[in-house]
All heavy atoms as an XYZ file, in Angstrom:
926
protein
N      36.263    -20.516     -4.171
C      34.794    -20.738     -4.104
C      34.192    -19.985     -2.985
O      34.929    -19.522     -2.037
C      34.502    -22.183     -3.906
C      34.762    -23.080     -5.170
C      33.875    -22.720     -6.303
O      32.652    -22.356     -6.113
N      34.341    -22.724     -7.547
N      32.833    -19.723     -3.080
C      32.129    -19.070     -2.093
C      31.003    -19.920     -1.665
O      30.290    -20.452     -2.525
C      31.616    -17.691     -2.561
C      30.660    -17.037     -1.556
C      32.791    -16.771     -2.970
N      30.776    -20.069     -0.355
C      29.590    -20.862      0.124
C      28.669    -19.858      0.796
O      29.047    -18.956      1.497
C      30.069    -21.908      1.223
C      30.991    -22.919      0.624
C      32.414    -22.454      0.478
O      33.007    -21.734      1.293
N      33.066    -22.856     -0.709
N      27.372    -20.145      0.498
C      26.295    -19.270      1.040
C      25.309    -20.135      1.751
O      24.835    -21.165      1.271
C      25.562    -18.561     -0.149
C      26.375    -17.649     -1.043
C      25.600    -17.180     -2.267
C      27.007    -16.579     -0.307
N      24.970    -19.697      3.015
C      24.084    -20.431      3.846
C      22.999    -19.568      4.286
O      23.177    -18.555      4.940
C      24.811    -21.000      5.114
C      23.804    -21.751      6.021
C      25.913    -22.004      4.659
N      21.748    -19.853      3.932
C      20.589    -19.059      4.187
C      19.910    -19.519      5.395
O      19.930    -20.683      5.850
C      19.559    -19.186      3.006
C      20.195    -18.642      1.709
C      19.927    -19.645      0.586
O      19.940    -20.822      0.849
O      19.837    -19.206     -0.565
N      19.194    -18.597      6.093
C      18.394    -18.938      7.213
C      17.292    -17.884      7.349
O      17.307    -16.852      6.771
C      19.262    -18.963      8.472
O      19.864    -17.727      8.711
N      16.258    -18.299      8.134
C      15.188    -17.347      8.395
C      13.895    -17.656      7.687
O      12.884    -16.950      7.948
N      13.913    -18.569      6.788
C      12.659    -18.856      6.080
C      11.599    -19.532      7.004
O      11.962    -19.839      8.158
N      10.414    -19.635      6.495
C       9.361    -20.317      7.237
C       8.015    -19.888      6.794
O       7.859    -19.471      5.695
N       7.036    -19.944      7.672
C       5.615    -19.618      7.365
C       5.158    -18.400      8.158
O       5.596    -18.177      9.345
C       4.803    -20.812      7.774
O       5.090    -21.992      7.028
N       4.396    -17.670      7.457
C       3.824    -16.366      8.056
C       2.557    -16.108      7.504
O       2.272    -16.493      6.297
C       4.834    -15.202      7.858
C       4.970    -14.889      6.434
C       4.483    -13.999      8.633
N       1.700    -15.363      8.154
C       0.413    -15.013      7.616
C       0.581    -13.792      6.742
O       1.454    -12.912      6.901
C      -0.650    -14.753      8.774
C      -1.092    -15.975      9.469
C      -2.273    -15.688     10.389
O      -2.417    -14.587     10.911
N      -3.068    -16.716     10.534
N      -0.336    -13.632      5.816
C      -0.300    -12.454      4.958
C      -0.330    -11.221      5.810
O      -1.101    -11.103      6.817
C      -1.496    -12.472      4.023
N       0.422    -10.225      5.417
C       0.653     -8.967      6.137
C       1.710     -9.046      7.146
O       2.081     -7.979      7.712
N       2.277    -10.208      7.381
C       3.268    -10.441      8.391
C       4.665    -10.124      7.798
O       4.785     -9.603      6.689
N       5.710    -10.402      8.606
C       7.080    -10.062      8.259
C       7.946    -11.252      8.518
O       7.679    -12.121      9.331
C       7.603     -8.959      9.100
O       6.862     -7.708      8.853
N       9.011    -11.304      7.785
C      10.125    -12.317      7.928
C      11.415    -11.662      7.598
O      11.436    -10.663      6.776
C       9.938    -13.526      7.011
C       9.028    -14.690      7.431
C       9.015    -15.703      6.327
C       9.420    -15.257      8.740
N      12.418    -12.059      8.250
C      13.812    -11.579      7.943
C      14.688    -12.720      7.528
O      14.854    -13.682      8.335
C      14.447    -10.826      9.066
C      15.774    -10.154      8.755
C      16.256     -9.273      9.876
C      17.500     -8.558      9.546
N      17.984     -7.609     10.648
N      15.112    -12.719      6.375
C      16.078    -13.757      5.877
C      17.542    -13.250      5.981
O      17.856    -12.109      5.935
C      15.790    -14.044      4.336
C      14.325    -14.235      3.950
C      14.264    -14.528      2.441
C      13.696    -15.392      4.736
N      18.370    -14.250      6.173
C      19.808    -14.052      6.379
C      20.591    -14.967      5.406
O      20.066    -16.078      5.158
C      20.279    -14.285      7.759
O      19.599    -13.380      8.713
N      21.749    -14.425      4.963
C      22.608    -15.311      4.130
C      23.989    -14.992      4.508
O      24.460    -13.828      4.353
C      22.340    -14.996      2.649
S      23.460    -15.798      1.551
N      24.692    -16.053      5.015
C      26.118    -15.848      5.460
C      27.011    -16.487      4.452
O      26.798    -17.660      4.021
C      26.304    -16.487      6.813
N      27.968    -15.700      4.059
C      29.014    -16.162      3.068
C      30.301    -16.578      3.728
O      30.651    -15.996      4.805
C      29.197    -15.032      2.031
N      30.955    -17.554      3.136
C      32.265    -17.928      3.578
C      33.075    -18.342      2.399
O      32.546    -18.519      1.271
C      32.093    -19.105      4.598
O      31.517    -20.234      3.955
N      34.349    -18.502      2.647
C      35.309    -18.842      1.471
C      35.959    -17.637      0.994
O      36.262    -16.699      1.730
N      36.089    -17.626     -0.327
C      36.739    -16.496     -0.949
C      35.837    -15.305     -1.230
O      35.377    -15.024     -2.380
C      37.345    -16.991     -2.342
C      38.390    -18.090     -2.159
O      39.137    -18.035     -1.135
N      38.442    -19.002     -3.001
N      35.523    -14.612     -0.189
C      34.488    -13.542     -0.291
C      34.991    -12.320     -1.123
O      34.163    -11.559     -1.481
C      34.099    -13.051      1.143
O      35.254    -12.639      1.817
C      33.442    -14.249      1.900
N      36.250    -12.357     -1.412
C      36.722    -11.267     -2.349
C      36.292    -11.396     -3.770
O      36.415    -10.550     -4.585
C      38.241    -11.177     -2.327
C      38.906    -12.503     -2.612
C      39.315    -13.476     -1.807
C      39.193    -13.030     -3.984
N      39.749    -14.583     -2.485
C      39.770    -14.235     -3.836
C      39.095    -12.465     -5.167
C      40.251    -15.002     -4.899
C      39.554    -13.243     -6.326
C      40.031    -14.530     -6.136
N      35.675    -12.601     -3.970
C      35.283    -12.888     -5.393
C      33.976    -12.171     -5.801
O      33.580    -12.246     -6.961
C      35.104    -14.467     -5.563
C      36.441    -15.232     -5.589
C      36.090    -16.721     -5.812
N      37.361    -17.471     -5.864
C      38.059    -17.706     -7.041
N      37.545    -17.176     -8.132
N      39.130    -18.434     -7.012
N      33.247    -11.608     -4.809
C      32.029    -10.909     -5.227
C      32.070     -9.518     -4.665
O      32.685     -9.240     -3.650
C      30.835    -11.691     -4.738
C      30.797    -11.860     -3.255
C      30.174    -10.856     -2.481
C      31.275    -12.931     -2.544
C      30.050    -10.914     -1.043
C      31.165    -13.042     -1.166
C      30.610    -12.059     -0.448
O      30.553    -12.143      0.954
N      31.198     -8.632     -5.267
C      31.026     -7.275     -4.720
C      29.508     -7.000     -4.618
O      29.145     -5.891     -4.308
C      31.714     -6.268     -5.554
C      31.122     -6.118     -6.967
O      30.323     -6.946     -7.367
N      31.548     -5.134     -7.649
N      28.693     -7.980     -4.925
C      27.197     -7.905     -4.798
C      26.629     -9.163     -4.192
O      27.164    -10.167     -4.360
C      26.600     -7.742     -6.120
S      26.824     -6.180     -6.928
N      25.611     -8.918     -3.389
C      24.822    -10.045     -2.858
C      23.363     -9.730     -3.084
O      22.950     -8.541     -2.990
C      25.128    -10.342     -1.447
C      26.512    -10.805     -1.126
S      26.851    -11.227      0.588
C      26.006    -12.784      0.696
N      22.596    -10.733     -3.319
C      21.212    -10.536     -3.658
C      20.262    -11.677     -3.283
O      20.757    -12.704     -2.894
N      18.996    -11.422     -3.559
C      17.993    -12.452     -3.316
C      17.088    -12.638     -4.526
O      16.791    -11.697     -5.186
C      17.110    -11.987     -2.119
C      17.805    -11.962     -0.854
C      18.412    -10.869     -0.238
C      17.957    -13.050      0.090
N      18.979    -11.234      1.001
C      18.672    -12.542      1.200
C      17.576    -14.397      0.075
C      19.102    -13.338      2.286
C      17.933    -15.147      1.152
C      18.678    -14.695      2.244
N      16.790    -13.886     -4.762
C      15.946    -14.316     -5.856
C      14.870    -15.122     -5.208
O      14.966    -15.690     -4.094
C      16.664    -15.117     -6.877
C      17.676    -14.325     -7.691
C      18.976    -14.002     -7.121
C      17.427    -13.989     -9.026
C      19.886    -13.330     -7.884
C      18.331    -13.271     -9.744
C      19.521    -12.904     -9.160
N      13.743    -15.303     -5.957
C      12.725    -16.249     -5.447
C      12.094    -16.944     -6.679
O      12.160    -16.450     -7.787
C      11.617    -15.515     -4.720
C      10.824    -14.498     -5.536
C       9.989    -13.679     -4.566
N       9.188    -12.667     -5.228
C       8.480    -11.680     -4.679
N       8.376    -11.654     -3.334
N       7.784    -10.829     -5.369
N      11.575    -18.158     -6.463
C      10.915    -18.930     -7.505
C       9.775    -19.642     -6.929
O       9.981    -20.427     -6.046
C      11.903    -19.830     -8.203
C      11.337    -20.544     -9.333
C      12.373    -21.214    -10.222
O      13.448    -21.572     -9.758
N      12.075    -21.458    -11.525
N       8.572    -19.329     -7.456
C       7.378    -19.964     -7.051
C       7.110    -21.194     -8.025
O       7.623    -21.125     -9.199
C       6.192    -19.029     -7.101
N       6.401    -22.197     -7.541
C       6.111    -23.332     -8.453
C       5.518    -22.840     -9.771
O       4.545    -22.100     -9.787
C       5.181    -24.201     -7.619
C       5.464    -23.772     -6.208
C       5.837    -22.325     -6.272
N       6.051    -23.406    -10.814
C       5.506    -23.075    -12.123
C       5.821    -21.770    -12.730
O       5.321    -21.337    -13.781
N       6.688    -20.930    -11.945
C       7.019    -19.621    -12.363
C       8.506    -19.536    -12.581
O       9.324    -20.305    -12.080
C       6.532    -18.597    -11.434
C       5.031    -18.677    -11.224
C       4.535    -17.547    -10.319
N       4.738    -16.278    -10.918
C       4.325    -15.018    -10.349
N       3.782    -15.083     -9.213
N       4.563    -13.931    -11.041
N       8.898    -18.437    -13.343
C      10.338    -18.250    -13.535
C      10.916    -17.619    -12.335
O      10.254    -16.978    -11.497
C      10.597    -17.256    -14.768
C      10.178    -17.964    -16.065
C      10.546    -17.068    -17.241
O      11.043    -16.018    -17.032
O      10.432    -17.578    -18.404
N      12.249    -17.826    -12.167
C      12.981    -17.232    -11.086
C      12.903    -15.713    -11.214
O      13.108    -15.207    -12.284
C      14.388    -17.734    -11.058
C      15.222    -17.182     -9.883
C      16.609    -17.764     -9.944
N      17.331    -17.409    -11.195
C      18.368    -17.930    -11.606
N      18.914    -19.017    -10.985
N      19.022    -17.544    -12.674
N      12.695    -15.027    -10.115
C      12.565    -13.584    -10.128
C      13.599    -12.953     -9.134
O      13.862    -13.424     -7.982
C      11.110    -13.182     -9.563
C      10.997    -11.692     -9.401
C       9.629    -11.400     -8.679
O       9.080    -12.348     -7.975
O       9.203    -10.257     -8.777
N      14.342    -11.934     -9.668
C      15.277    -11.243     -8.757
C      14.414    -10.304     -7.874
O      13.573     -9.571     -8.350
C      16.272    -10.434     -9.607
C      17.228     -9.688     -8.758
C      18.279     -8.955     -9.610
O      18.663     -9.461    -10.734
O      18.822     -7.928     -9.174
N      14.757    -10.352     -6.568
C      13.984     -9.521     -5.648
C      14.791     -8.261     -5.267
O      14.218     -7.208     -5.255
C      13.755    -10.370     -4.364
C      13.101     -9.564     -3.327
C      13.003    -11.581     -4.711
N      16.083     -8.376     -4.900
C      16.854     -7.262     -4.447
C      18.326     -7.631     -4.623
O      18.767     -8.766     -4.578
C      16.494     -6.849     -3.011
N      19.136     -6.559     -4.754
C      20.612     -6.767     -4.764
C      21.247     -5.603     -4.059
O      20.690     -4.489     -4.024
C      21.096     -6.838     -6.201
C      20.812     -5.643     -7.021
C      22.611     -7.119     -6.223
N      22.398     -5.810     -3.424
C      23.083     -4.799     -2.787
C      24.575     -4.883     -3.071
O      25.176     -6.031     -3.123
C      22.894     -4.817     -1.245
C      23.442     -3.628     -0.511
C      23.389     -6.115     -0.583
C      22.960     -3.483      0.936
N      25.207     -3.727     -3.311
C      26.623     -3.693     -3.446
C      27.241     -3.663     -2.116
O      26.948     -2.823     -1.256
C      27.092     -2.420     -4.225
C      26.857     -2.654     -5.749
C      25.617     -2.451     -6.249
C      27.930     -2.801     -6.601
C      25.360     -2.590     -7.619
C      27.682     -2.896     -8.005
C      26.431     -2.844     -8.444
O      26.273     -2.928     -9.796
N      28.118     -4.628     -1.810
C      28.633     -4.793     -0.451
C      29.485     -3.640      0.088
O      29.479     -3.396      1.235
C      29.318     -6.152     -0.304
O      30.408     -6.127     -1.336
C      28.472     -7.346     -0.491
N      30.193     -2.955     -0.857
C      31.081     -1.874     -0.429
C      30.306     -0.593     -0.182
O      30.401     -0.001      0.880
C      32.168     -1.660     -1.493
N      29.472     -0.200     -1.108
C      28.782      1.046     -1.020
C      27.407      0.972     -0.292
O      26.911      1.969      0.182
C      28.536      1.648     -2.412
O      27.584      0.779     -3.102
N      26.835     -0.197     -0.308
C      25.496     -0.360      0.206
C      24.457      0.063     -0.702
O      23.175      0.057     -0.346
N      24.741      0.435     -1.946
C      23.756      0.753     -2.879
C      22.888     -0.473     -3.167
O      23.357     -1.555     -3.324
C      24.413      1.216     -4.213
O      25.124      2.414     -4.057
N      21.532     -0.232     -3.136
C      20.634     -1.345     -3.261
C      19.597     -1.107     -4.355
O      19.251      0.040     -4.578
C      19.850     -1.567     -1.931
N      19.093     -2.210     -4.949
C      18.152     -2.090     -6.034
C      17.041     -3.137     -5.721
O      17.411     -4.273     -5.262
C      18.787     -2.370     -7.338
C      19.796     -1.294     -7.693
C      21.159     -1.500     -7.234
C      19.558     -0.238     -8.333
C      22.092     -0.606     -7.478
C      20.466      0.837     -8.624
C      21.823      0.599     -8.165
O      22.679      1.604     -8.367
N      15.774     -2.857     -6.086
C      14.697     -3.721     -5.780
C      13.827     -3.938     -6.990
O      13.713     -3.126     -7.862
C      13.862     -3.057     -4.682
C      14.542     -2.834     -3.358
C      15.198     -1.622     -3.084
C      14.540     -3.869     -2.381
C      15.863     -1.516     -1.879
C      15.243     -3.666     -1.214
C      15.881     -2.495     -0.939
O      16.429     -2.316      0.265
N      13.241     -5.090     -7.054
C      12.130     -5.368     -7.946
C      11.003     -4.406     -7.648
O      10.673     -4.104     -6.420
C      11.648     -6.812     -7.950
N      10.282     -3.995     -8.720
C       9.184     -3.040     -8.502
C       8.109     -3.662     -7.504
O       7.513     -2.953     -6.749
C       8.383     -2.784     -9.822
C       9.318     -1.883    -10.661
O      10.254     -1.250    -10.186
O       9.022     -1.815    -11.818
N       7.969     -4.990     -7.576
C       6.904     -5.660     -6.828
C       7.198     -5.634     -5.322
O       6.274     -5.828     -4.515
C       6.817     -7.134     -7.233
O       8.026     -7.828     -7.148
N       8.485     -5.351     -4.884
C       8.760     -5.433     -3.492
C       9.251     -4.060     -2.880
O       9.405     -3.904     -1.702
C       9.824     -6.419     -3.143
C       9.396     -7.821     -3.773
C      11.288     -6.073     -3.696
N       9.498     -3.071     -3.777
C      10.010     -1.871     -3.338
C       9.027     -1.147     -2.416
O       7.831     -1.168     -2.588
C      10.301     -0.904     -4.548
C      11.029      0.417     -4.237
C      11.257      1.188     -5.465
N      12.286      0.488     -6.266
C      11.971      0.019     -7.480
N      10.718      0.163     -8.028
N      12.880     -0.544     -8.222
N       9.598     -0.680     -1.299
C       8.847     -0.070     -0.293
C       8.332     -1.002      0.897
O       7.893     -0.641      1.945
N       8.427     -2.349      0.581
C       8.085     -3.330      1.602
C       9.269     -4.237      1.982
O       9.251     -4.604      3.174
C       6.975     -4.373      0.993
C       5.730     -3.574      0.630
C       4.691     -4.656      0.200
N       5.074     -5.352     -0.966
C       5.269     -6.658     -1.028
N       5.130     -7.413      0.046
N       5.596     -7.242     -2.173
N      10.197     -4.427      1.176
C      11.381     -5.248      1.467
C      12.607     -4.327      1.603
O      12.699     -3.361      0.841
C      11.669     -6.211      0.385
C      10.692     -7.387      0.281
C       9.484     -7.335      0.950
C      11.011     -8.439     -0.515
C       8.530     -8.374      0.790
C      10.100     -9.517     -0.588
C       8.917     -9.444     -0.014
N      13.540     -4.704      2.547
C      14.730     -4.013      2.644
C      15.908     -4.880      2.682
O      15.961     -5.934      3.493
C      14.670     -3.126      3.942
O      13.686     -2.257      3.916
C      16.048     -2.342      4.050
N      16.907     -4.723      1.795
C      18.096     -5.516      1.804
C      19.204     -4.744      2.490
O      19.335     -3.537      2.335
C      18.543     -5.879      0.417
C      19.637     -6.887      0.370
C      18.884     -4.671     -0.460
C      19.954     -7.533     -1.045
N      20.010     -5.460      3.254
C      21.051     -4.794      4.001
C      22.213     -5.782      4.140
O      22.069     -6.908      3.885
C      20.631     -4.338      5.359
O      20.169     -5.421      6.171
N      23.351     -5.291      4.562
C      24.489     -6.194      4.695
C      25.313     -5.780      5.919
O      25.297     -4.659      6.449
C      25.360     -6.160      3.500
C      26.509     -5.140      3.366
C      25.992     -3.769      3.125
N      27.154     -2.868      2.890
C      27.148     -1.624      3.230
N      26.074     -1.026      3.957
N      28.152     -0.785      2.925
N      25.992     -6.850      6.441
C      26.957     -6.678      7.563
C      28.278     -7.182      7.023
O      28.465     -8.444      7.063
C      26.499     -7.346      8.794
C      27.368     -7.174      9.993
O      28.625     -6.851      9.727
O      26.988     -7.298     11.110
N      29.214     -6.368      6.509
C      30.321     -6.845      5.879
C      31.302     -7.546      6.890
O      32.050     -8.424      6.521
C      31.099     -5.736      5.256
C      30.420     -5.170      4.020
O      29.590     -5.857      3.468
N      30.615     -3.944      3.727
N      31.253     -7.144      8.180
C      32.077     -7.807      9.195
C      31.718     -9.338      9.320
O      32.479    -10.144      9.652
C      31.991     -7.083     10.502
N      30.442     -9.577      9.045
C      29.970    -10.947      9.128
C      29.791    -11.653      7.742
O      29.328    -12.787      7.692
C      28.607    -10.942      9.926
C      28.729    -10.458     11.333
C      27.308    -10.590     12.015
C      27.386    -10.116     13.405
N      26.081    -10.126     14.146
N      30.096    -10.858      6.739
C      29.835    -11.387      5.390
C      28.439    -11.859      5.215
O      28.205    -12.951      4.675
C      30.875    -12.459      5.009
O      32.187    -11.986      5.040
N      27.454    -11.133      5.706
C      26.136    -11.544      5.733
C      25.174    -10.495      5.108
O      25.508     -9.292      5.288
C      25.702    -11.787      7.195
O      26.491    -12.893      7.724
C      24.249    -12.175      7.224
N      24.247    -10.977      4.316
C      23.229    -10.088      3.773
C      21.920    -10.465      4.329
O      21.622    -11.680      4.678
C      23.238    -10.176      2.268
C      22.784    -11.544      1.727
C      22.372     -9.117      1.677
N      21.012     -9.499      4.462
C      19.686     -9.709      5.096
C      18.645     -9.291      4.196
O      18.883     -8.423      3.236
C      19.545     -8.958      6.358
C      20.623     -9.218      7.345
C      21.755     -8.396      7.484
C      20.550    -10.342      8.210
C      22.800     -8.730      8.362
C      21.617    -10.592      9.114
C      22.694     -9.787      9.211
O      23.681    -10.124     10.116
N      17.411     -9.771      4.261
C      16.275     -9.364      3.524
C      15.129     -9.213      4.462
O      14.607    -10.308      4.938
C      15.963    -10.201      2.295
C      14.817     -9.751      1.514
C      15.240     -8.491      0.670
C      14.310    -10.798      0.457
N      14.758     -8.030      4.869
C      13.644     -7.775      5.695
C      12.415     -7.680      4.833
O      12.371     -6.786      3.979
C      13.859     -6.506      6.569
C      12.626     -6.124      7.404
C      12.392     -7.067      8.549
O      13.337     -7.480      9.236
N      11.098     -7.529      8.688
N      11.460     -8.545      5.026
C      10.260     -8.579      4.264
C       9.064     -8.222      5.099
O       8.720     -9.030      6.078
C      10.008     -9.958      3.559
C      11.311    -10.432      2.840
S      11.079    -12.030      1.943
C      10.791    -13.160      3.355
N       8.405     -7.164      4.681
C       7.175     -6.710      5.433
C       5.990     -6.763      4.510
O       6.074     -6.790      3.285
C       7.446     -5.280      5.942
C       8.585     -5.205      6.957
O       8.889     -6.049      7.662
N       9.207     -4.033      6.985
N       4.814     -6.760      5.164
C       3.543     -6.789      4.448
C       3.532     -7.839      3.404
O       3.203     -7.638      2.245
C       3.355     -5.427      3.758
O       3.318     -4.342      4.697
N       3.884     -9.047      3.739
C       4.012    -10.095      2.854
C       2.634    -10.522      2.309
O       1.615    -10.436      2.932
C       4.701    -11.327      3.543
C       6.165    -11.264      3.665
C       6.681    -12.204      4.709
C       6.821    -11.600      2.271
N       2.668    -11.022      1.113
C       1.417    -11.367      0.361
C       1.469    -12.954      0.054
O       2.520    -13.433     -0.129
C       1.314    -10.641     -0.906
C       1.396     -9.123     -0.781
C       1.458     -8.416     -2.130
C       1.563     -6.866     -2.004
N       1.659     -6.196     -3.295
N       0.281    -13.483     -0.098
C       0.232    -14.921     -0.291
C       0.959    -15.304     -1.635
O       1.622    -16.354     -1.714
C      -1.175    -15.390     -0.325
N       0.843    -14.487     -2.608
C       1.549    -14.734     -3.836
C       3.067    -14.695     -3.817
O       3.710    -14.973     -4.841
C       1.035    -13.812     -5.000
C       1.170    -12.367     -4.667
C      -0.078    -11.693     -4.079
O      -0.757    -12.434     -3.246
O      -0.406    -10.559     -4.364
N       3.577    -14.312     -2.651
C       5.051    -14.233     -2.503
C       5.592    -15.560     -1.851
O       6.765    -15.711     -1.587
C       5.493    -13.007     -1.671
C       5.136    -11.729     -2.393
C       5.521    -10.482     -1.658
O       5.079    -10.383     -0.536
O       6.264     -9.692     -2.264
N       4.661    -16.541     -1.744
C       5.137    -17.843     -1.352
C       6.092    -18.420     -2.485
O       5.741    -18.388     -3.626
C       3.938    -18.757     -1.212
O       3.127    -18.360     -0.084
C       4.381    -20.200     -1.028
N       7.256    -18.821     -2.051
C       8.265    -19.273     -3.064
C       9.451    -19.844     -2.301
O       9.624    -19.644     -1.100
C       8.651    -18.084     -3.894
N      10.361    -20.374     -3.098
C      11.744    -20.656     -2.613
C      12.521    -19.398     -2.793
O      12.484    -18.796     -3.849
C      12.329    -21.843     -3.400
C      11.748    -23.197     -3.049
S      12.276    -23.699     -1.430
C      14.051    -24.002     -1.726
N      13.222    -19.041     -1.768
C      13.961    -17.871     -1.780
C      15.458    -18.316     -1.791
O      15.958    -19.056     -0.975
C      13.689    -16.922     -0.631
C      12.417    -16.159     -0.786
C      11.260    -16.711     -0.797
C      12.548    -14.731     -1.060
C      10.093    -16.027     -1.020
C      11.348    -14.030     -1.245
C      10.118    -14.656     -1.179
O       9.002    -13.948     -1.469
N      16.242    -17.626     -2.684
C      17.633    -18.064     -2.836
C      18.502    -16.778     -2.648
O      18.233    -15.712     -3.201
C      17.944    -18.581     -4.234
C      17.163    -19.875     -4.527
C      15.888    -19.823     -5.112
C      17.806    -21.067     -4.311
C      15.180    -21.020     -5.435
C      17.088    -22.292     -4.627
C      15.770    -22.191     -5.167
O      15.093    -23.373     -5.443
N      19.622    -16.989     -1.960
C      20.670    -15.937     -1.879
C      21.708    -16.200     -2.958
O      21.968    -17.341     -3.326
C      21.252    -16.095     -0.523
S      22.779    -15.008     -0.176
N      22.362    -15.118     -3.470
C      23.370    -15.251     -4.509
C      24.396    -14.170     -4.218
O      24.146    -13.169     -3.665
C      22.691    -15.082     -5.908
N      25.574    -14.462     -4.690
C      26.750    -13.505     -4.641
C      27.355    -13.458     -6.011
O      27.412    -14.470     -6.679
C      27.713    -13.920     -3.574
N      27.836    -12.310     -6.366
C      28.446    -12.148     -7.685
C      29.070    -10.780     -7.910
O      29.360    -10.103     -6.978
N      29.246    -10.449     -9.148
C      29.910     -9.229     -9.617
C      28.876     -8.221    -10.127
O      28.070     -8.557    -11.027
C      30.971     -9.465    -10.616
C      32.035    -10.514    -10.199
C      32.798     -9.989     -8.940
N      33.572     -8.769     -9.243
C      34.277     -8.118     -8.344
N      34.340     -8.490     -7.099
N      34.952     -6.992     -8.674
N      28.903     -6.997     -9.688
C      28.110     -5.983    -10.240
C      28.646     -5.453    -11.496
O      29.913     -5.321    -11.657
N      27.727     -5.132    -12.450
C      28.188     -4.697    -13.757
C      27.719     -3.256    -13.953
O      27.902     -2.766    -15.064
C      27.572     -5.579    -14.812
C      27.876     -7.095    -14.725
C      27.149     -7.907    -15.775
C      29.367     -7.314    -14.869
N      27.311     -2.654    -12.942
C      26.832     -1.280    -13.025
C      25.325     -1.097    -12.750
O      24.579     -1.861    -13.356
N      24.981     -0.218    -11.839
C      23.579     -0.077    -11.453
C      22.982     -1.330    -10.911
O      23.624     -2.119    -10.176
N      21.793     -1.656    -11.362
C      21.142     -2.933    -10.874
C      21.523     -4.103    -11.608
O      21.058     -5.229    -11.316
C      19.597     -2.705    -11.013
O      19.239     -2.544    -12.420
N      22.434     -4.042    -12.549
C      22.851     -5.268    -13.338
C      24.015     -5.913    -12.680
O      25.027     -5.219    -12.354
C      23.272     -4.754    -14.820
O      22.202     -4.086    -15.423
C      23.690     -5.999    -15.670
N      23.864     -7.112    -12.523
C      24.937     -7.887    -11.948
C      24.915     -9.313    -12.352
O      23.835     -9.789    -12.930
C      24.855     -7.783    -10.335
C      23.691     -8.461     -9.685
C      22.369     -8.200     -9.893
C      23.817     -9.533     -8.737
N      21.691     -8.981     -9.031
C      22.479     -9.806     -8.349
C      24.818    -10.231     -8.143
C      22.223    -10.772     -7.425
C      24.586    -11.147     -7.197
C      23.264    -11.514     -6.832
N      25.940    -10.102    -12.082
C      26.088    -11.451    -12.453
C      26.278    -12.315    -11.241
O      27.243    -12.351    -10.604
C      27.278    -11.641    -13.392
C      27.418    -13.064    -14.003
C      28.798    -13.258    -14.634
N      29.884    -13.288    -13.596
C      31.099    -12.578    -13.763
N      31.260    -11.833    -14.833
N      31.975    -12.650    -12.792
N      25.268    -12.976    -10.857
C      25.335    -13.957     -9.754
C      26.153    -15.182    -10.169
O      25.804    -15.870    -11.133
C      23.851    -14.347     -9.436
C      23.075    -13.963    -10.636
C      23.796    -13.033    -11.410
N      27.175    -15.465     -9.390
C      28.030    -16.534     -9.656
C      27.901    -17.673     -8.588
O      28.302    -18.894     -8.971
C      29.528    -16.121     -9.621
C      29.823    -15.070    -10.754
O      29.282    -15.302    -11.848
O      30.618    -14.157    -10.467
N      27.506    -17.422     -7.440
C      27.351    -18.381     -6.376
C      25.907    -18.271     -5.762
O      25.319    -17.229     -5.684
C      28.407    -18.057     -5.297
C      29.792    -17.894     -5.845
C      30.349    -16.636     -6.109
C      30.570    -19.035     -6.068
C      31.623    -16.474     -6.570
C      31.817    -18.894     -6.647
C      32.339    -17.650     -6.882
O      33.610    -17.487     -7.322
N      25.460    -19.482     -5.379
C      24.107    -19.665     -4.944
C      23.990    -20.336     -3.687
O      24.769    -21.349     -3.482
C      23.303    -20.368     -6.046
C      23.106    -19.561     -7.334
C      23.953    -19.589     -8.305
C      22.076    -18.571     -7.612
N      23.473    -18.750     -9.365
C      22.297    -18.150     -8.941
C      20.883    -18.242     -7.030
C      21.503    -17.277     -9.520
C      20.091    -17.335     -7.597
C      20.297    -16.838     -8.870
N      23.045    -19.965     -2.870
C      22.713    -20.792     -1.647
C      21.792    -21.862     -2.083
O      21.343    -22.002     -3.203
N      21.444    -22.766     -1.046
C      20.627    -23.857     -1.345
C      19.124    -23.573     -1.396
O      18.305    -24.392     -1.954
C      20.826    -24.995     -0.236
C      20.110    -24.657      1.075
C      20.867    -23.590      1.921
O      21.782    -22.953      1.562
N      20.357    -23.464      3.138
N      18.727    -22.388     -0.956
C      17.309    -22.006     -1.082
C      16.644    -22.412      0.158
O      16.920    -23.335      0.912
N      15.567    -21.661      0.479
C      14.682    -21.991      1.602
C      13.264    -21.507      1.286
O      13.060    -20.580      0.527
C      15.199    -21.351      2.892
C      15.302    -19.831      2.802
S      16.127    -19.202      4.328
C      16.366    -17.502      3.824
N      12.343    -22.217      1.838
C      10.963    -22.040      1.568
C      10.395    -20.869      2.458
O      10.690    -20.793      3.671
C      10.152    -23.288      1.782
C       8.641    -23.122      1.561
C       8.316    -22.956      0.119
O       8.960    -23.539     -0.738
N       7.286    -22.140     -0.166
N       9.657    -19.967      1.794
C       8.860    -18.994      2.522
C       7.430    -19.131      2.100
O       7.129    -19.159      0.862
C       9.333    -17.536      2.153
C       8.320    -16.593      2.739
C      10.708    -17.262      2.649
N       6.531    -19.422      3.033
C       5.169    -19.644      2.819
C       4.341    -18.568      3.478
O       4.434    -18.332      4.638
C       4.716    -21.034      3.326
O       5.525    -22.016      2.646
C       3.236    -21.279      3.029
N       3.539    -17.906      2.740
C       2.636    -16.781      3.176
C       1.266    -17.279      3.074
O       0.731    -17.480      1.935
C       2.906    -15.546      2.410
C       2.062    -14.386      3.055
C       4.334    -15.156      2.402
N       0.506    -17.431      4.127
C      -0.767    -17.983      4.104
C      -1.782    -16.816      4.201
O      -1.646    -15.818      4.893
C      -1.017    -18.939      5.208
O      -0.818    -18.343      6.554
N      -2.894    -16.863      3.460
C      -3.884    -15.865      3.392
C      -4.979    -16.089      4.402
O      -5.104    -17.160      5.015
C      -4.470    -15.793      1.933
O      -5.019    -17.050      1.562
């Protein structure tokens, strides 16, 4: 099993920045990708970004490309999401996930964090 613990969520004003972290533990060999999802009330879960832990190749949703940056520290089994120029409509629960890449931006998340709230006030 893989355990994922997220941190860094909170409240910020529109235009501001937050950096999310997700630390993995357990059988970390079980995954080669880590990523972030978000879900706002009444909306479907949306994939935000994913990174291949070995190569560092990263993929982003169109809505965040150029504003968000996903990165990893393999020594710490941790993935980060730097979020800049945040918008009020990006208020949501943000979830970290780990899983297997299937090629390019396609991957299968197998393990999930508990989620944390990000609130962007206008």
